C-alpha positions in Angstrom: -71.3 80.8 0.8 -68.8 82.3 3.2 -65.4 81.1 4.3 -65.4 79.3 7.7 -63.2 80.8 10.3 -61.3 79.2 13.2 -60.3 81.9 15.6 -58.7 84.6 13.7 -57.7 82.4 10.8 -60.0 81.4 7.9 -60.2 77.9 6.6 -58.8 79.0 3.3 -55.7 80.4 4.9 -55.2 77.2 6.8 -55.6 75.2 3.5 -53.0 77.5 1.9 -50.6 77.0 4.7 -51.1 73.3 4.9 -50.3 73.0 1.2 -47.2 74.9 1.6 -46.1 72.7 4.4 -47.0 69.5 2.3 -44.9 70.8 -0.6 -41.9 71.3 1.7 -42.2 67.7 2.9 -42.4 65.6 -0.4 -41.8 62.4 1.5 -45.0 62.9 3.5 -45.9 64.2 7.0 -47.9 62.8 9.8 -51.3 64.5 10.4 -50.3 65.2 13.9 -47.2 67.0 12.8 -49.2 69.1 10.3 -51.7 70.1 13.1 -48.8 71.2 15.3 -47.2 73.2 12.6 -50.3 74.9 11.8 -51.2 75.5 15.5 -54.6 74.0 15.3 -56.4 71.4 17.4 -56.6 67.7 16.2 -60.3 68.3 15.4 -59.6 71.2 13.1 -56.5 69.4 11.6 -58.5 66.2 10.9 -61.3 68.2 9.2 -58.7 70.1 7.1 -57.0 66.9 6.1 -60.3 65.3 5.0 -61.1 68.4 2.9 -57.7 68.4 1.3 -58.1 64.6 0.5 -61.5 65.2 -1.1 -60.0 68.0 -3.3 -57.2 65.6 -4.3 -54.3 67.4 -2.7 -53.3 64.6 -0.3 -53.6 61.0 0.2 -54.2 59.8 3.9 -52.6 56.6 4.9 -52.9 54.7 8.3 -49.5 54.6 9.9 -49.1 52.2 13.0 -46.9 53.5 15.7 -43.6 51.7 16.2 -43.0 50.0 19.6 
């Protein structure tokens, strides 16, 4: 089984970068901020977050926007 690639970056590289960002933000980070910092679309970011959650690296929680 090969490694999925998004543009010039492999999914594994994105996972590694995401984990590094998450470790730097122990209090948590919004999914949208993670996507922006990784420079990926919301679609790729969402898939990455789901994959990391399934592996037990993250816990996703619904956060309602403040008015």
